[in-house]
C-alpha positions in Angstrom: -1.7 45.9 12.5 -3.6 44.4 9.6 -5.9 41.4 10.3 -5.5 38.1 8.4 -8.7 37.5 6.4 -10.0 34.3 4.9 -9.5 35.6 1.4 -5.8 36.3 2.3 -5.1 32.6 2.9 -7.6 30.6 0.8 -6.5 30.2 -2.8 -9.5 28.2 -4.3 -7.5 26.3 -6.9 -5.2 25.0 -4.2 -7.6 24.9 -1.3 -10.2 22.7 -3.0 -8.0 19.7 -4.0 -6.2 19.9 -0.7 -9.5 19.7 1.3 -10.6 16.7 -0.9 -7.4 14.8 -0.1 -7.5 15.7 3.5 -11.1 14.6 3.8 -10.2 11.1 2.6 -7.4 10.9 5.1 -9.8 11.8 7.9 -12.5 9.3 6.7 -12.6 6.3 9.0 -14.8 4.5 6.4 -12.2 4.9 3.7 -9.4 4.0 6.0 -11.2 0.8 7.1 -11.5 -0.3 3.5 -15.3 -0.8 3.7 -15.7 2.2 1.4 -13.3 2.3 -1.6 -12.6 5.1 -4.1 -13.9 4.1 -7.5 -12.3 5.8 -10.6 -15.3 4.8 -12.8 -17.7 6.6 -10.4 -15.3 9.6 -10.5 -15.6 9.7 -14.3 -19.3 9.4 -14.3 -19.6 12.3 -11.8 -17.4 14.4 -14.0 -20.0 14.0 -16.8 -23.7 14.8 -16.8 -26.6 13.0 -15.3 -28.2 12.5 -11.9 -28.0 8.7 -11.9 -25.4 6.3 -13.4 -26.0 2.8 -14.9 -23.4 0.1 -14.3 -24.2 -3.2 -16.1 -22.3 -6.3 -15.1 -22.2 -10.0 -16.0 -23.6 -12.5 -13.5 -21.7 -15.6 -12.7 -22.8 -18.8 -14.5 -25.8 -20.4 -12.8 -25.1 -23.6 -10.9 -27.3 -25.8 -13.1 -26.9 -29.6 -13.3 -24.4 -30.7 -15.8 -25.4 -33.0 -18.7 -24.5 -36.7 -18.9 -23.0 -37.5 -22.3 -24.4 -40.3 -24.4 -24.2 -41.6 -28.0 -27.8 -41.0 -29.1 -27.8 -38.5 -32.0 -31.4 -37.3 -31.3 -30.5 -36.2 -27.8 -29.5 -32.5 -28.1 -28.2 -30.4 -25.2 -29.8 -27.0 -24.6 -27.4 -24.1 -24.0 -28.0 -21.9 -21.0 -28.1 -18.1 -21.1 -25.6 -15.6 -19.5 -27.4 -13.1 -17.3 -26.6 -9.4 -16.5 -27.3 -7.1 -13.6 -27.9 -3.4 -13.8 -26.6 -1.4 -10.8 -27.6 2.3 -10.6 -25.7 5.0 -8.6 -26.9 8.5 -7.8 -25.2 11.9 -7.6 -25.0 13.7 -4.3 -24.4 17.5 -4.8 -23.8 19.0 -1.4 -22.6 22.4 -0.1 -21.9 24.3 3.1 -20.8 27.9 4.0 -19.0 29.5 7.0 -18.5 33.1 7.9 -15.1 34.4 8.8 -16.4 35.2 12.2 -17.0 31.5 12.9 -13.4 30.9 11.8 -11.8 33.5 13.9 -10.3 31.0 16.3 -8.8 29.0 13.4 -7.2 32.2 12.0 -5.3 32.6 15.3 -3.2 29.5 14.4 0.4 29.6 13.2 -0.7 28.3 9.8 -4.2 29.7 9.1 -4.5 27.9 5.8 -4.0 24.5 7.5 -6.4 25.4 10.3 -9.2 26.3 8.0 -8.6 23.3 5.7 -8.5 21.0 8.7 -11.9 22.2 9.9 -13.5 22.0 6.4 -12.1 18.6 5.7 -13.2 17.3 9.1 -16.7 18.6 8.4 -16.9 16.8 5.1 -15.5 13.6 6.5 -18.3 13.6 9.1 -20.9 14.4 6.4 -19.5 11.6 4.2 -20.1 9.2 7.1 -23.6 10.6 7.6 -24.4 9.9 3.9 -23.0 6.4 4.3 -25.2 5.7 7.3 -28.3 7.0 5.5 -27.5 4.9 2.4 -27.1 1.7 4.5 -30.3 2.5 6.4 -32.1 2.5 3.1 -30.4 -0.7 2.0 -31.3 -2.6 5.1 -34.9 -1.3 5.0 -35.2 -2.5 1.4 -33.7 -5.9 2.3 -36.2 -6.3 5.2 -39.2 -5.4 2.9 -38.2 -7.3 -0.2 -35.5 -9.9 0.4 -36.7 -11.6 3.6 -34.2 -9.7 5.7 -31.4 -12.1 4.8 -28.7 -9.5 5.7 -29.8 -9.4 9.3 -29.3 -11.4 12.5 -32.0 -10.2 14.9 -31.0 -11.4 18.4 -34.6 -10.7 19.7 -36.1 -9.0 22.7 -33.8 -8.6 25.8 -30.8 -10.2 24.1 -27.7 -8.0 24.2 -24.8 -8.0 21.7 -22.5 -10.9 22.2 -19.8 -12.9 20.4 -22.3 -15.6 19.5 -24.6 -12.9 18.1 -21.8 -11.4 16.1 -20.9 -14.9 14.6 -24.6 -15.3 13.7 -24.3 -12.0 11.8 -21.3 -13.4 9.9 -23.2 -16.6 9.2 -25.8 -14.7 7.1 -23.0 -14.8 4.5 -22.7 -18.6 4.8 -19.3 -20.0 3.7 -18.4 -16.5 2.5 -18.3 -15.1 6.0 -14.6 -14.5 5.9 -15.3 -11.7 3.3 -16.6 -9.6 6.2 -13.7 -7.7 7.7 -15.0 -4.8 9.8 -18.0 -3.9 12.1 -19.5 -0.5 12.7 -21.2 -0.1 16.1 -22.9 2.4 18.4 -20.8 3.4 21.5 -23.4 1.6 23.7 -22.6 -1.7 21.9 -18.8 -0.9 21.9 -19.0 -0.6 25.7 -20.6 -4.1 25.7 -17.7 -5.4 23.7 -15.2 -3.8 26.1 -16.9 -5.1 29.2 -16.6 -8.6 27.7 -12.9 -8.0 27.3 -13.0 -8.8 23.6 -11.6 -5.6 22.2 -8.0 -5.9 21.0 -6.1 -2.8 19.9 -3.8 -3.0 16.8 -1.1 -0.5 16.8 -0.2 1.0 13.4 2.3 3.5 12.1 0.6 6.3 10.0 3.4 8.2 8.1 2.6 11.8 7.8 0.7 12.7 4.6 -0.3 9.1 3.8 -3.5 7.1 4.0 -2.0 3.6 4.6 -0.8 2.1 7.9 1.8 -0.5 8.9 0.9 -2.9 11.8 3.3 -2.8 14.8 1.8 -4.8 17.6 -1.4 -5.7 19.3 -2.5 -5.5 22.9 -5.7 -6.6 24.6 -7.9 -4.2 26.6 -6.7 -4.1 30.2 -3.2 -5.4 29.6 0.0 -3.6 30.3 1.2 -1.1 27.7 -2.3 -0.3 26.4 -1.6 3.4 26.4 -1.7 5.5 23.1 1.8 6.3 21.9 3.2 9.5 20.4 5.5 8.4 17.6 3.1 8.7 14.7 1.3 5.6 15.8 -2.5 5.1 16.1 -4.6 2.5 17.7 -7.3 0.6 15.9 -9.8 -1.5 17.9 -10.6 -5.0 16.7 -13.3 -7.5 17.8 -12.7 -11.2 17.1 -10.2 -10.1 14.4 -12.5 -7.5 12.7 -11.8 -3.8 12.7 -14.3 -1.7 14.8 -15.6 1.8 13.9 -17.7 3.5 16.6 -20.3 5.9 15.5 -23.4 7.1 17.4 -25.1 7.9 14.1 -26.1 4.3 13.7 -29.9 3.8 14.1 -31.3 2.8 17.4 -34.8 2.9 18.8 -36.4 1.8 22.1 -33.1 0.3 23.2 -32.6 -1.8 20.1 -29.2 -1.0 18.4 -28.1 -1.8 14.9 -24.5 -3.0 14.3 -23.3 -3.2 10.7 -20.6 -5.6 9.3 -18.8 -5.0 6.0 -16.4 -6.6 3.7 -13.6 -4.7 1.8 -15.1 -2.7 -1.0 -18.7 -3.3 0.0 -19.5 0.3 -0.9 -17.9 2.3 -3.8 -17.3 6.0 -3.4 -16.9 8.5 -6.3 -15.9 12.2 -6.1 -15.7 14.9 -8.6 -15.0 18.7 -8.7 -18.0 21.0 -8.9 -17.8 23.9 -11.3 -17.0 26.3 -8.4 -15.8 24.0 -5.5 -14.5 26.8 -3.3 -15.0 30.6 -3.2 -14.7 33.4 -0.7 -17.2 36.2 -0.9 -17.6 39.5 0.9 -20.8 41.0 2.3 -20.0 44.6 2.6 -23.2 45.8 4.4 -23.5 43.1 7.1 -22.5 44.1 10.6 -24.0 47.5 10.0 -21.4 48.0 7.2 -18.6 46.4 9.1 -18.4 43.6 6.5 -18.2 39.9 6.5 -16.4 37.2 4.6 -18.1 33.9 3.7 -16.2 30.7 2.8 -18.3 28.4 0.5 -17.4 24.7 -0.1 -19.2 22.3 -2.5 -18.8 18.6 -3.2 -20.0 16.1 -5.8 -20.2 12.6 -4.4 -21.6 9.2 -5.2 -22.0 6.6 -2.4 -22.9 3.3 -4.0 -23.5 0.0 -2.2 -22.2 -2.8 -4.5 -25.0 -5.0 -6.0 -27.8 -2.4 -5.6 -29.7 0.1 -7.7 -31.0 3.5 -6.7 -34.7 3.4 -7.7 -35.9 6.6 -6.3 -36.8 9.8 -8.2 -34.4 12.4 -6.8 -34.4 16.2 -7.2 -31.6 17.7 -9.3 -29.3 18.1 -6.4 -29.6 14.4 -5.6 -31.3 12.7 -2.6 -30.9 13.9 1.0 -30.0 11.7 3.9 -33.6 11.5 5.1 -35.6 8.2 5.4 -38.5 9.8 3.4 -39.5 8.9 -0.1 -36.8 9.2 -2.8 -34.1 9.9 -0.2 -31.1 7.8 0.8 -32.6 6.3 4.0 -35.9 5.1 2.4 -36.6 1.4 1.6 -38.2 2.4 -1.7 -35.0 4.2 -2.9 -33.0 0.9 -3.3 -33.3 -2.5 -4.8 -30.8 -5.5 -4.7 -29.9 -6.4 -8.3 -27.2 -9.1 -7.6 -28.9 -12.5 -7.6 -27.0 -14.1 -4.7 -27.0 -12.9 -1.1 -23.3 -14.0 -0.8 -22.3 -11.4 -3.4 -23.3 -8.6 -1.0 -20.6 -8.1 1.6 -22.7 -6.5 4.3 -24.6 -7.8 7.3 -26.5 -6.4 10.3 -27.1 -7.4 13.9 -30.0 -6.1 16.0 -29.4 -6.3 19.7 -31.5 -5.1 22.7 -29.4 -3.2 25.1 -32.2 -2.2 27.6 
């Protein structure tokens, strides 16, 4: 009996776009609305260049108005209209798997689906890792250069609480309602659950779609709080804001970071590399037994609105590291929007020792 090989089920022209679409469906960040797909970034990635400029007009300054009079010599002075220059950066990433690692997937009834699901799941996780690294750099820059006005630091020995969360919202002043979701470490999520402030919203997720329809809500600990099996999923919320739990959020010495976002706080672009998917054979490996390798490549841009990438990246773009010129470094970013309220992000630092 002949064995099914990766090359037998992976058609690159079909597999590549399918994995891209499936990756977006699996991305909790895109599903939450904190990260939105941007057609303009897609177009810039499809062209050349490592960084992309995006100029924008600033709102009119809130200067005092003039009091009219009837003196001909009194002449009003017109004000200027200002611009901001955002800068995004290209992220060229790749990964490779041997067919031996995919042996379990090939045992499925639909090997194409099994392989695609694994690759898409991998890229969804890496997309989230790039997001965490980018926001780490943004908050580091804000602390160093903008008086840390994104952050509500609860202080030593003060745990996450509803009042601390509301203080994080307050960093946006009267624009606090623009913040719609919070991303927390599982330790902080446990604190939320213990306070009985997590409410689950049930949504119907039609097969093959990325949108959801609300059905009902139940509080933690109430009757009926059991996941259902009719195409419905459960989304946790905290004081009305959607919650994403990710242990990739920074923590050190018992101090945990929780991040709050508004819809569209980060723009995401994606393009197709010259060779996004390929299957190659290594005839001599395994002492001549042979090996197949599946290669997958992506072109991304993860851009926090109102900021400019200021690092000097290598040709493949910055890594996720917090070192110079990479996504997690303070020196890689600068806020270019003039008002704090224009930036739909906030941070809470809590001590969970």
